[in-house]
N, CA, C, O and CB atoms as a CASP TS submission, in Angstrom:
PFRMAT TS
TARGET T0000
AUTHOR 0000-0000-0000
METHOD Language model
MODEL 1
PARENT N/A
ATOM      1  N   TYR     1     113.185  78.238 -46.878  1.00  0.00           N
ATOM      2  CA  TYR     1     112.123  78.969 -46.204  1.00  0.00           C
ATOM      3  C   TYR     1     111.453  79.950 -47.141  1.00  0.00           C
ATOM      4  O   TYR     1     110.231  80.098 -47.114  1.00  0.00           O
ATOM      5  CB  TYR     1     112.666  79.696 -44.991  1.00  0.00           C
ATOM      6  N   PHE     2     112.236  80.625 -47.973  1.00  0.00           N
ATOM      7  CA  PHE     2     111.662  81.614 -48.882  1.00  0.00           C
ATOM      8  C   PHE     2     111.356  80.976 -50.226  1.00  0.00           C
ATOM      9  O   PHE     2     112.241  80.767 -51.055  1.00  0.00           O
ATOM     10  CB  PHE     2     112.614  82.808 -49.061  1.00  0.00           C
ATOM     11  N   ASN     3     110.099  80.679 -50.416  1.00  0.00           N
ATOM     12  CA  ASN     3     109.596  80.239 -51.707  1.00  0.00           C
ATOM     13  C   ASN     3     108.239  80.899 -51.907  1.00  0.00           C
ATOM     14  O   ASN     3     107.686  81.468 -50.966  1.00  0.00           O
ATOM     15  CB  ASN     3     109.496  78.669 -51.791  1.00  0.00           C
ATOM     16  N   GLU     4     107.708  80.831 -53.095  1.00  0.00           N
ATOM     17  CA  GLU     4     106.483  81.569 -53.414  1.00  0.00           C
ATOM     18  C   GLU     4     105.310  81.170 -52.524  1.00  0.00           C
ATOM     19  O   GLU     4     104.584  82.038 -52.040  1.00  0.00           O
ATOM     20  CB  GLU     4     106.114  81.352 -54.865  1.00  0.00           C
ATOM     21  N   ASP     5     105.113  79.887 -52.304  1.00  0.00           N
ATOM     22  CA  ASP     5     103.981  79.435 -51.483  1.00  0.00           C
ATOM     23  C   ASP     5     104.098  79.922 -50.039  1.00  0.00           C
ATOM     24  O   ASP     5     103.120  80.380 -49.448  1.00  0.00           O
ATOM     25  CB  ASP     5     103.887  77.905 -51.507  1.00  0.00           C
ATOM     26  N   ASN     6     105.287  79.820 -49.484  1.00  0.00           N
ATOM     27  CA  ASN     6     105.485  80.247 -48.102  1.00  0.00           C
ATOM     28  C   ASN     6     105.328  81.766 -47.961  1.00  0.00           C
ATOM     29  O   ASN     6     104.720  82.249 -47.005  1.00  0.00           O
ATOM     30  CB  ASN     6     106.871  79.811 -47.607  1.00  0.00           C
ATOM     31  N   LEU     7     105.878  82.505 -48.917  1.00  0.00           N
ATOM     32  CA  LEU     7     105.731  83.963 -48.872  1.00  0.00           C
ATOM     33  C   LEU     7     104.261  84.372 -48.998  1.00  0.00           C
ATOM     34  O   LEU     7     103.812  85.287 -48.307  1.00  0.00           O
ATOM     35  CB  LEU     7     106.560  84.619 -49.992  1.00  0.00           C
ATOM     36  N   ARG     8     103.522  83.709 -49.863  1.00  0.00           N
ATOM     37  CA  ARG     8     102.087  84.007 -50.001  1.00  0.00           C
ATOM     38  C   ARG     8     101.375  83.751 -48.676  1.00  0.00           C
ATOM     39  O   ARG     8     100.559  84.562 -48.239  1.00  0.00           O
ATOM     40  CB  ARG     8     101.448  83.151 -51.133  1.00  0.00           C
ATOM     41  N   HIS     9     101.680  82.641 -48.048  1.00  0.00           N
ATOM     42  CA  HIS     9     101.058  82.302 -46.764  1.00  0.00           C
ATOM     43  C   HIS     9     101.375  83.369 -45.706  1.00  0.00           C
ATOM     44  O   HIS     9     100.496  83.779 -44.948  1.00  0.00           O
ATOM     45  CB  HIS     9     101.540  80.910 -46.282  1.00  0.00           C
ATOM     46  N   ILE    10     102.613  83.805 -45.663  1.00  0.00           N
ATOM     47  CA  ILE    10     103.029  84.809 -44.684  1.00  0.00           C
ATOM     48  C   ILE    10     102.347  86.150 -44.948  1.00  0.00           C
ATOM     49  O   ILE    10     101.791  86.752 -44.029  1.00  0.00           O
ATOM     50  CB  ILE    10     104.555  84.979 -44.710  1.00  0.00           C
ATOM     51  N   PHE    11     102.383  86.616 -46.177  1.00  0.00           N
ATOM     52  CA  PHE    11     101.887  87.957 -46.486  1.00  0.00           C
ATOM     53  C   PHE    11     100.366  88.034 -46.544  1.00  0.00           C
ATOM     54  O   PHE    11      99.806  89.105 -46.309  1.00  0.00           O
ATOM     55  CB  PHE    11     102.459  88.419 -47.796  1.00  0.00           C
ATOM     56  N   GLU    12      99.684  86.941 -46.848  1.00  0.00           N
ATOM     57  CA  GLU    12      98.216  86.982 -46.886  1.00  0.00           C
ATOM     58  C   GLU    12      97.607  87.202 -45.505  1.00  0.00           C
ATOM     59  O   GLU    12      96.418  87.500 -45.400  1.00  0.00           O
ATOM     60  CB  GLU    12      97.674  85.692 -47.481  1.00  0.00           C
ATOM     61  N   LYS    13      98.387  87.063 -44.464  1.00  0.00           N
ATOM     62  CA  LYS    13      97.894  87.354 -43.111  1.00  0.00           C
ATOM     63  C   LYS    13      97.566  88.836 -42.961  1.00  0.00           C
ATOM     64  O   LYS    13      96.780  89.210 -42.091  1.00  0.00           O
ATOM     65  CB  LYS    13      98.933  86.934 -42.054  1.00  0.00           C
ATOM     66  N   TYR    14      98.160  89.677 -43.797  1.00  0.00           N
ATOM     67  CA  TYR    14      98.012  91.124 -43.669  1.00  0.00           C
ATOM     68  C   TYR    14      96.994  91.712 -44.639  1.00  0.00           C
ATOM     69  O   TYR    14      96.561  92.849 -44.457  1.00  0.00           O
ATOM     70  CB  TYR    14      99.339  91.788 -43.880  1.00  0.00           C
ATOM     71  N   GLY    15      96.609  90.968 -45.652  1.00  0.00           N
ATOM     72  CA  GLY    15      95.627  91.468 -46.602  1.00  0.00           C
ATOM     73  C   GLY    15      95.673  90.673 -47.890  1.00  0.00           C
ATOM     74  O   GLY    15      96.468  89.745 -48.044  1.00  0.00           O
ATOM     75  N   GLU    16      94.805  91.053 -48.810  1.00  0.00           N
ATOM     76  CA  GLU    16      94.687  90.327 -50.074  1.00  0.00           C
ATOM     77  C   GLU    16      95.902  90.593 -50.965  1.00  0.00           C
ATOM     78  O   GLU    16      96.204  91.738 -51.300  1.00  0.00           O
ATOM     79  CB  GLU    16      93.390  90.726 -50.807  1.00  0.00           C
ATOM     80  N   VAL    17      96.587  89.520 -51.338  1.00  0.00           N
ATOM     81  CA  VAL    17      97.756  89.608 -52.214  1.00  0.00           C
ATOM     82  C   VAL    17      97.280  89.489 -53.656  1.00  0.00           C
ATOM     83  O   VAL    17      96.629  88.514 -54.033  1.00  0.00           O
ATOM     84  CB  VAL    17      98.813  88.497 -51.875  1.00  0.00           C
ATOM     85  N   GLU    18      97.614  90.493 -54.449  1.00  0.00           N
ATOM     86  CA  GLU    18      97.221  90.496 -55.858  1.00  0.00           C
ATOM     87  C   GLU    18      98.109  89.577 -56.679  1.00  0.00           C
ATOM     88  O   GLU    18      97.632  88.801 -57.507  1.00  0.00           O
ATOM     89  CB  GLU    18      97.273  91.911 -56.424  1.00  0.00           C
ATOM     90  N   GLN    19      99.425  89.681 -56.433  1.00  0.00           N
ATOM     91  CA  GLN    19     100.359  88.895 -57.233  1.00  0.00           C
ATOM     92  C   GLN    19     101.702  88.827 -56.529  1.00  0.00           C
ATOM     93  O   GLN    19     102.072  89.725 -55.774  1.00  0.00           O
ATOM     94  CB  GLN    19     100.517  89.495 -58.646  1.00  0.00           C
ATOM     95  N   ILE    20     102.424  87.746 -56.791  1.00  0.00           N
ATOM     96  CA  ILE    20     103.784  87.580 -56.289  1.00  0.00           C
ATOM     97  C   ILE    20     104.695  87.289 -57.471  1.00  0.00           C
ATOM     98  O   ILE    20     104.460  86.352 -58.234  1.00  0.00           O
ATOM     99  CB  ILE    20     103.864  86.440 -55.223  1.00  0.00           C
ATOM    100  N   ASN    21     105.724  88.091 -57.613  1.00  0.00           N
ATOM    101  CA  ASN    21     106.763  87.843 -58.610  1.00  0.00           C
ATOM    102  C   ASN    21     107.998  87.395 -57.841  1.00  0.00           C
ATOM    103  O   ASN    21     108.717  88.212 -57.265  1.00  0.00           O
ATOM    104  CB  ASN    21     107.057  89.129 -59.500  1.00  0.00           C
ATOM    105  N   PHE    22     108.232  86.098 -57.838  1.00  0.00           N
ATOM    106  CA  PHE    22     109.338  85.503 -57.090  1.00  0.00           C
ATOM    107  C   PHE    22     110.470  85.208 -58.067  1.00  0.00           C
ATOM    108  O   PHE    22     110.301  84.431 -59.007  1.00  0.00           O
ATOM    109  CB  PHE    22     108.888  84.201 -56.339  1.00  0.00           C
ATOM    110  N   LEU    23     111.622  85.831 -57.842  1.00  0.00           N
ATOM    111  CA  LEU    23     112.770  85.688 -58.732  1.00  0.00           C
ATOM    112  C   LEU    23     113.955  85.116 -57.951  1.00  0.00           C
ATOM    113  O   LEU    23     114.862  85.859 -57.577  1.00  0.00           O
ATOM    114  CB  LEU    23     113.143  87.052 -59.376  1.00  0.00           C
ATOM    115  N   PRO    24     113.955  83.807 -57.702  1.00  0.00           N
ATOM    116  CA  PRO    24     115.014  83.213 -56.868  1.00  0.00           C
ATOM    117  C   PRO    24     116.408  83.386 -57.460  1.00  0.00           C
ATOM    118  O   PRO    24     117.380  83.486 -56.711  1.00  0.00           O
ATOM    119  CB  PRO    24     114.742  81.741 -56.664  1.00  0.00           C
ATOM    120  N   GLU    25     116.528  83.423 -58.786  1.00  0.00           N
ATOM    121  CA  GLU    25     117.842  83.575 -59.407  1.00  0.00           C
ATOM    122  C   GLU    25     118.448  84.954 -59.126  1.00  0.00           C
ATOM    123  O   GLU    25     119.661  85.136 -59.233  1.00  0.00           O
ATOM    124  CB  GLU    25     117.736  83.351 -60.912  1.00  0.00           C
ATOM    125  N   LYS    26     117.588  85.934 -58.763  1.00  0.00           N
ATOM    126  CA  LYS    26     118.068  87.280 -58.433  1.00  0.00           C
ATOM    127  C   LYS    26     117.928  87.585 -56.942  1.00  0.00           C
ATOM    128  O   LYS    26     118.163  88.710 -56.503  1.00  0.00           O
ATOM    129  CB  LYS    26     117.304  88.324 -59.248  1.00  0.00           C
ATOM    130  N   ASN    27     117.540  86.563 -56.167  1.00  0.00           N
ATOM    131  CA  ASN    27     117.310  86.755 -54.727  1.00  0.00           C
ATOM    132  C   ASN    27     116.371  87.932 -54.477  1.00  0.00           C
ATOM    133  O   ASN    27     116.652  88.820 -53.672  1.00  0.00           O
ATOM    134  CB  ASN    27     118.647  86.983 -53.991  1.00  0.00           C
ATOM    135  N   CYS    28     115.247  87.908 -55.194  1.00  0.00           N
ATOM    136  CA  CYS    28     114.344  89.046 -55.182  1.00  0.00           C
ATOM    137  C   CYS    28     112.894  88.572 -55.255  1.00  0.00           C
ATOM    138  O   CYS    28     112.592  87.532 -55.841  1.00  0.00           O
ATOM    139  CB  CYS    28     114.659  89.998 -56.347  1.00  0.00           C
ATOM    140  N   CYS    29     112.016  89.349 -54.652  1.00  0.00           N
ATOM    141  CA  CYS    29     110.595  89.022 -54.694  1.00  0.00           C
ATOM    142  C   CYS    29     109.795  90.320 -54.622  1.00  0.00           C
ATOM    143  O   CYS    29     110.122  91.216 -53.845  1.00  0.00           O
ATOM    144  CB  CYS    29     110.202  88.055 -53.531  1.00  0.00           C
ATOM    145  N   PHE    30     108.755  90.413 -55.428  1.00  0.00           N
ATOM    146  CA  PHE    30     107.835  91.548 -55.392  1.00  0.00           C
ATOM    147  C   PHE    30     106.464  91.019 -55.009  1.00  0.00           C
ATOM    148  O   PHE    30     105.950  90.095 -55.639  1.00  0.00           O
ATOM    149  CB  PHE    30     107.789  92.301 -56.769  1.00  0.00           C
ATOM    150  N   ILE    31     105.876  91.601 -53.982  1.00  0.00           N
ATOM    151  CA  ILE    31     104.558  91.178 -53.524  1.00  0.00           C
ATOM    152  C   ILE    31     103.614  92.359 -53.666  1.00  0.00           C
ATOM    153  O   ILE    31     103.815  93.404 -53.047  1.00  0.00           O
ATOM    154  CB  ILE    31     104.600  90.660 -52.048  1.00  0.00           C
ATOM    155  N   ASN    32     102.590  92.188 -54.480  1.00  0.00           N
ATOM    156  CA  ASN    32     101.632  93.261 -54.733  1.00  0.00           C
ATOM    157  C   ASN    32     100.354  92.984 -53.954  1.00  0.00           C
ATOM    158  O   ASN    32      99.760  91.912 -54.068  1.00  0.00           O
ATOM    159  CB  ASN    32     101.332  93.398 -56.250  1.00  0.00           C
ATOM    160  N   PHE    33      99.948  93.955 -53.172  1.00  0.00           N
ATOM    161  CA  PHE    33      98.684  93.890 -52.449  1.00  0.00           C
ATOM    162  C   PHE    33      97.614  94.638 -53.240  1.00  0.00           C
ATOM    163  O   PHE    33      97.932  95.487 -54.072  1.00  0.00           O
ATOM    164  CB  PHE    33      98.829  94.482 -51.019  1.00  0.00           C
ATOM    165  N   THR    34      96.369  94.326 -52.985  1.00  0.00           N
ATOM    166  CA  THR    34      95.269  95.016 -53.660  1.00  0.00           C
ATOM    167  C   THR    34      94.952  96.345 -53.000  1.00  0.00           C
ATOM    168  O   THR    34      94.161  97.126 -53.529  1.00  0.00           O
ATOM    169  CB  THR    34      94.028  94.140 -53.677  1.00  0.00           C
ATOM    170  N   ASN    35      95.563  96.615 -51.838  1.00  0.00           N
ATOM    171  CA  ASN    35      95.253  97.817 -51.079  1.00  0.00           C
ATOM    172  C   ASN    35      96.537  98.368 -50.457  1.00  0.00           C
ATOM    173  O   ASN    35      97.294  97.622 -49.837  1.00  0.00           O
ATOM    174  CB  ASN    35      94.191  97.523 -49.986  1.00  0.00           C
ATOM    175  N   ILE    36      96.782  99.661 -50.619  1.00  0.00           N
ATOM    176  CA  ILE    36      98.002 100.280 -50.093  1.00  0.00           C
ATOM    177  C   ILE    36      98.047 100.218 -48.565  1.00  0.00           C
ATOM    178  O   ILE    36      99.126 100.110 -47.982  1.00  0.00           O
ATOM    179  CB  ILE    36      98.100 101.738 -50.560  1.00  0.00           C
ATOM    180  N   ASN    37      96.901 100.285 -47.923  1.00  0.00           N
ATOM    181  CA  ASN    37      96.877 100.223 -46.453  1.00  0.00           C
ATOM    182  C   ASN    37      97.381  98.884 -45.939  1.00  0.00           C
ATOM    183  O   ASN    37      98.129  98.832 -44.963  1.00  0.00           O
ATOM    184  CB  ASN    37      95.463 100.474 -45.933  1.00  0.00           C
ATOM    185  N   THR    38      96.977  97.812 -46.585  1.00  0.00           N
ATOM    186  CA  THR    38      97.445  96.492 -46.150  1.00  0.00           C
ATOM    187  C   THR    38      98.926  96.312 -46.465  1.00  0.00           C
ATOM    188  O   THR    38      99.639  95.633 -45.726  1.00  0.00           O
ATOM    189  CB  THR    38      96.620  95.378 -46.822  1.00  0.00           C
ATOM    190  N   ALA    39      99.393  96.913 -47.557  1.00  0.00           N
ATOM    191  CA  ALA    39     100.821  96.850 -47.882  1.00  0.00           C
ATOM    192  C   ALA    39     101.637  97.558 -46.805  1.00  0.00           C
ATOM    193  O   ALA    39     102.697  97.073 -46.407  1.00  0.00           O
ATOM    194  CB  ALA    39     101.097  97.484 -49.268  1.00  0.00           C
ATOM    195  N   THR    40     101.152  98.687 -46.338  1.00  0.00           N
ATOM    196  CA  THR    40     101.837  99.442 -45.287  1.00  0.00           C
ATOM    197  C   THR    40     101.891  98.642 -43.988  1.00  0.00           C
ATOM    198  O   THR    40     102.932  98.575 -43.335  1.00  0.00           O
ATOM    199  CB  THR    40     101.136 100.789 -45.050  1.00  0.00           C
ATOM    200  N   ILE    41     100.786  98.050 -43.628  1.00  0.00           N
ATOM    201  CA  ILE    41     100.731  97.212 -42.418  1.00  0.00           C
ATOM    202  C   ILE    41     101.671  96.027 -42.551  1.00  0.00           C
ATOM    203  O   ILE    41     102.392  95.690 -41.612  1.00  0.00           O
ATOM    204  CB  ILE    41      99.292  96.718 -42.156  1.00  0.00           C
ATOM    205  N   ALA    42     101.664  95.390 -43.726  1.00  0.00           N
ATOM    206  CA  ALA    42     102.521  94.225 -43.948  1.00  0.00           C
ATOM    207  C   ALA    42     103.996  94.587 -43.775  1.00  0.00           C
ATOM    208  O   ALA    42     104.737  93.860 -43.114  1.00  0.00           O
ATOM    209  CB  ALA    42     102.282  93.646 -45.351  1.00  0.00           C
ATOM    210  N   ILE    43     104.421  95.693 -44.357  1.00  0.00           N
ATOM    211  CA  ILE    43     105.826  96.091 -44.240  1.00  0.00           C
ATOM    212  C   ILE    43     106.190  96.333 -42.780  1.00  0.00           C
ATOM    213  O   ILE    43     107.229  95.868 -42.311  1.00  0.00           O
ATOM    214  CB  ILE    43     106.106  97.355 -45.077  1.00  0.00           C
ATOM    215  N   ASP    44     105.346  97.053 -42.070  1.00  0.00           N
ATOM    216  CA  ASP    44     105.621  97.324 -40.655  1.00  0.00           C
ATOM    217  C   ASP    44     105.730  96.039 -39.843  1.00  0.00           C
ATOM    218  O   ASP    44     106.624  95.908 -39.009  1.00  0.00           O
ATOM    219  CB  ASP    44     104.531  98.213 -40.068  1.00  0.00           C
ATOM    220  N   GLN    45     104.832  95.098 -40.080  1.00  0.00           N
ATOM    221  CA  GLN    45     104.804  93.860 -39.306  1.00  0.00           C
ATOM    222  C   GLN    45     105.916  92.889 -39.718  1.00  0.00           C
ATOM    223  O   GLN    45     106.548  92.269 -38.863  1.00  0.00           O
ATOM    224  CB  GLN    45     103.451  93.187 -39.462  1.00  0.00           C
ATOM    225  N   ILE    46     106.150  92.762 -41.003  1.00  0.00           N
ATOM    226  CA  ILE    46     107.160  91.828 -41.515  1.00  0.00           C
ATOM    227  C   ILE    46     108.547  92.205 -41.011  1.00  0.00           C
ATOM    228  O   ILE    46     109.351  91.328 -40.695  1.00  0.00           O
ATOM    229  CB  ILE    46     107.147  91.805 -43.055  1.00  0.00           C
ATOM    230  N   GLN    47     108.831  93.497 -40.932  1.00  0.00           N
ATOM    231  CA  GLN    47     110.147  93.934 -40.484  1.00  0.00           C
ATOM    232  C   GLN    47     110.418  93.562 -39.030  1.00  0.00           C
ATOM    233  O   GLN    47     111.565  93.601 -38.586  1.00  0.00           O
ATOM    234  CB  GLN    47     110.280  95.427 -40.662  1.00  0.00           C
ATOM    235  N   GLN    48     109.387  93.207 -38.293  1.00  0.00           N
ATOM    236  CA  GLN    48     109.551  92.802 -36.894  1.00  0.00           C
ATOM    237  C   GLN    48     109.897  91.318 -36.751  1.00  0.00           C
ATOM    238  O   GLN    48     110.344  90.884 -35.690  1.00  0.00           O
ATOM    239  CB  GLN    48     108.280  93.105 -36.116  1.00  0.00           C
ATOM    240  N   LEU    49     109.691  90.545 -37.813  1.00  0.00           N
ATOM    241  CA  LEU    49     109.956  89.103 -37.753  1.00  0.00           C
ATOM    242  C   LEU    49     111.450  88.823 -37.912  1.00  0.00           C
ATOM    243  O   LEU    49     112.087  89.370 -38.812  1.00  0.00           O
ATOM    244  CB  LEU    49     109.156  88.359 -38.845  1.00  0.00           C
ATOM    245  N   PRO    50     112.015  87.976 -37.049  1.00  0.00           N
ATOM    246  CA  PRO    50     113.466  87.716 -37.092  1.00  0.00           C
ATOM    247  C   PRO    50     113.958  87.179 -38.431  1.00  0.00           C
ATOM    248  O   PRO    50     115.066  87.517 -38.848  1.00  0.00           O
ATOM    249  CB  PRO    50     113.834  86.739 -36.013  1.00  0.00           C
ATOM    250  N   GLU    51     113.174  86.358 -39.114  1.00  0.00           N
ATOM    251  CA  GLU    51     113.624  85.779 -40.370  1.00  0.00           C
ATOM    252  C   GLU    51     113.717  86.804 -41.506  1.00  0.00           C
ATOM    253  O   GLU    51     114.288  86.511 -42.557  1.00  0.00           O
ATOM    254  CB  GLU    51     112.695  84.664 -40.769  1.00  0.00           C
ATOM    255  N   PHE    52     113.162  88.000 -41.302  1.00  0.00           N
ATOM    256  CA  PHE    52     113.196  89.049 -42.311  1.00  0.00           C
ATOM    257  C   PHE    52     114.154  90.190 -41.949  1.00  0.00           C
ATOM    258  O   PHE    52     114.251  91.159 -42.702  1.00  0.00           O
ATOM    259  CB  PHE    52     111.806  89.599 -42.516  1.00  0.00           C
ATOM    260  N   HIS    53     114.857  90.101 -40.828  1.00  0.00           N
ATOM    261  CA  HIS    53     115.715  91.193 -40.362  1.00  0.00           C
ATOM    262  C   HIS    53     116.825  91.554 -41.331  1.00  0.00           C
ATOM    263  O   HIS    53     117.139  92.737 -41.459  1.00  0.00           O
ATOM    264  CB  HIS    53     116.318  90.832 -39.046  1.00  0.00           C
ATOM    265  N   ASN    54     117.426  90.617 -42.009  1.00  0.00           N
ATOM    266  CA  ASN    54     118.555  90.886 -42.893  1.00  0.00           C
ATOM    267  C   ASN    54     118.148  91.133 -44.339  1.00  0.00           C
ATOM    268  O   ASN    54     118.995  91.148 -45.233  1.00  0.00           O
ATOM    269  CB  ASN    54     119.516  89.745 -42.839  1.00  0.00           C
ATOM    270  N   LEU    55     116.854  91.325 -44.569  1.00  0.00           N
ATOM    271  CA  LEU    55     116.361  91.518 -45.931  1.00  0.00           C
ATOM    272  C   LEU    55     115.939  92.961 -46.161  1.00  0.00           C
ATOM    273  O   LEU    55     115.480  93.636 -45.240  1.00  0.00           O
ATOM    274  CB  LEU    55     115.190  90.578 -46.215  1.00  0.00           C
ATOM    275  N   LYS    56     116.096  93.426 -47.387  1.00  0.00           N
ATOM    276  CA  LYS    56     115.617  94.752 -47.755  1.00  0.00           C
ATOM    277  C   LYS    56     114.132  94.638 -48.084  1.00  0.00           C
ATOM    278  O   LYS    56     113.740  93.898 -48.985  1.00  0.00           O
ATOM    279  CB  LYS    56     116.426  95.340 -48.966  1.00  0.00           C
ATOM    280  N   ILE    57     113.321  95.373 -47.350  1.00  0.00           N
ATOM    281  CA  ILE    57     111.872  95.348 -47.562  1.00  0.00           C
ATOM    282  C   ILE    57     111.431  96.788 -47.748  1.00  0.00           C
ATOM    283  O   ILE    57     111.669  97.637 -46.889  1.00  0.00           O
ATOM    284  CB  ILE    57     111.106  94.658 -46.361  1.00  0.00           C
ATOM    285  N   ASN    58     110.782  97.058 -48.882  1.00  0.00           N
ATOM    286  CA  ASN    58     110.425  98.420 -49.191  1.00  0.00           C
ATOM    287  C   ASN    58     109.251  98.442 -50.158  1.00  0.00           C
ATOM    288  O   ASN    58     108.838  97.406 -50.679  1.00  0.00           O
ATOM    289  CB  ASN    58     111.620  99.172 -49.770  1.00  0.00           C
ATOM    290  N   PHE    59     108.717  99.641 -50.392  1.00  0.00           N
ATOM    291  CA  PHE    59     107.662  99.811 -51.380  1.00  0.00           C
ATOM    292  C   PHE    59     108.270  99.850 -52.766  1.00  0.00           C
ATOM    293  O   PHE    59     109.369 100.370 -52.958  1.00  0.00           O
ATOM    294  CB  PHE    59     106.848 101.089 -51.108  1.00  0.00           C
ATOM    295  N   GLY    60     107.554  99.300 -53.727  1.00  0.00           N
ATOM    296  CA  GLY    60     107.960  99.397 -55.123  1.00  0.00           C
ATOM    297  C   GLY    60     107.255 100.567 -55.770  1.00  0.00           C
ATOM    298  O   GLY    60     106.607 101.369 -55.098  1.00  0.00           O
ATOM    299  N   LYS    61     107.386 100.658 -57.066  1.00  0.00           N
ATOM    300  CA  LYS    61     106.712 101.716 -57.816  1.00  0.00           C
ATOM    301  C   LYS    61     105.220 101.452 -57.858  1.00  0.00           C
ATOM    302  O   LYS    61     104.782 100.302 -57.872  1.00  0.00           O
ATOM    303  CB  LYS    61     107.276 101.823 -59.244  1.00  0.00           C
ATOM    304  N   ASP    62     104.446 102.518 -57.877  1.00  0.00           N
ATOM    305  CA  ASP    62     102.995 102.415 -57.988  1.00  0.00           C
ATOM    306  C   ASP    62     102.633 102.184 -59.446  1.00  0.00           C
ATOM    307  O   ASP    62     102.704 103.105 -60.260  1.00  0.00           O
ATOM    308  CB  ASP    62     102.295 103.690 -57.435  1.00  0.00           C
ATOM    309  N   ARG    63     102.250 100.972 -59.774  1.00  0.00           N
ATOM    310  CA  ARG    63     101.903 100.647 -61.155  1.00  0.00           C
ATOM    311  C   ARG    63     100.646 101.361 -61.615  1.00  0.00           C
ATOM    312  O   ARG    63     100.497 101.632 -62.807  1.00  0.00           O
ATOM    313  CB  ARG    63     101.723  99.159 -61.308  1.00  0.00           C
ATOM    314  N   CYS    64      99.742 101.672 -60.703  1.00  0.00           N
ATOM    315  CA  CYS    64      98.492 102.333 -61.061  1.00  0.00           C
ATOM    316  C   CYS    64      98.693 103.817 -61.338  1.00  0.00           C
ATOM    317  O   CYS    64      97.868 104.438 -62.008  1.00  0.00           O
ATOM    318  CB  CYS    64      97.469 102.150 -59.956  1.00  0.00           C
ATOM    319  N   GLY    65      99.768 104.388 -60.837  1.00  0.00           N
ATOM    320  CA  GLY    65     100.020 105.807 -61.012  1.00  0.00           C
ATOM    321  C   GLY    65     100.699 106.153 -62.323  1.00  0.00           C
ATOM    322  O   GLY    65     100.899 107.330 -62.626  1.00  0.00           O
ATOM    323  N   ASN    66     101.056 105.144 -63.104  1.00  0.00           N
ATOM    324  CA  ASN    66     101.737 105.391 -64.370  1.00  0.00           C
ATOM    325  C   ASN    66     100.745 105.848 -65.437  1.00  0.00           C
ATOM    326  O   ASN    66      99.632 105.330 -65.527  1.00  0.00           O
ATOM    327  CB  ASN    66     102.476 104.129 -64.837  1.00  0.00           C
ATOM    328  N   ILE    67     101.161 106.821 -66.242  1.00  0.00           N
ATOM    329  CA  ILE    67     100.331 107.281 -67.354  1.00  0.00           C
ATOM    330  C   ILE    67     100.497 106.274 -68.489  1.00  0.00           C
ATOM    331  O   ILE    67     101.625 105.962 -68.870  1.00  0.00           O
ATOM    332  CB  ILE    67     100.726 108.741 -67.814  1.00  0.00           C
ATOM    333  N   PRO    68      99.386 105.758 -69.039  1.00  0.00           N
ATOM    334  CA  PRO    68      99.495 104.782 -70.131  1.00  0.00           C
ATOM    335  C   PRO    68     100.197 105.385 -71.340  1.00  0.00           C
ATOM    336  O   PRO    68      99.982 106.549 -71.677  1.00  0.00           O
ATOM    337  CB  PRO    68      98.105 104.271 -70.536  1.00  0.00           C
ATOM    338  N   GLN    69     101.039 104.582 -71.993  1.00  0.00           N
ATOM    339  CA  GLN    69     101.708 105.040 -73.195  1.00  0.00           C
ATOM    340  C   GLN    69     100.720 104.985 -74.352  1.00  0.00           C
ATOM    341  O   GLN    69      99.900 104.071 -74.439  1.00  0.00           O
ATOM    342  CB  GLN    69     102.968 104.187 -73.494  1.00  0.00           C
ATOM    343  N   GLN    70     100.807 105.973 -75.238  1.00  0.00           N
ATOM    344  CA  GLN    70      99.931 106.000 -76.394  1.00  0.00           C
ATOM    345  C   GLN    70     100.447 105.052 -77.458  1.00  0.00           C
ATOM    346  O   GLN    70     101.656 104.886 -77.618  1.00  0.00           O
ATOM    347  CB  GLN    70      99.809 107.418 -76.950  1.00  0.00           C
ATOM    348  N   ILE    71      99.539 104.438 -78.177  1.00  0.00           N
ATOM    349  CA  ILE    71      99.910 103.552 -79.278  1.00  0.00           C
ATOM    350  C   ILE    71     100.322 104.431 -80.454  1.00  0.00           C
ATOM    351  O   ILE    71      99.600 105.354 -80.831  1.00  0.00           O
ATOM    352  CB  ILE    71      98.728 102.584 -79.670  1.00  0.00           C
ATOM    353  N   ARG    72     101.465 104.145 -81.018  1.00  0.00           N
ATOM    354  CA  ARG    72     101.976 104.971 -82.142  1.00  0.00           C
ATOM    355  C   ARG    72     101.641 104.356 -83.447  1.00  0.00           C
ATOM    356  O   ARG    72     101.986 104.904 -84.494  1.00  0.00           O
ATOM    357  CB  ARG    72     103.477 105.166 -82.052  1.00  0.00           C
TER
END
């Protein structure tokens, strides 16, 4: 049930998905939305689905909030 195509189909119902990093060997997946509001809605709605009840679903780090490293 959990594969990249199926997860994209499920999560795109809530907003535009920027990228999916699916790591089946680590039983892990990161789904990046283009908008924080849609990410918030997705988390709230996904947690209500029975197939997601036993999974940890949370926000990741904000990649846009990181200060760029200077080239040395």
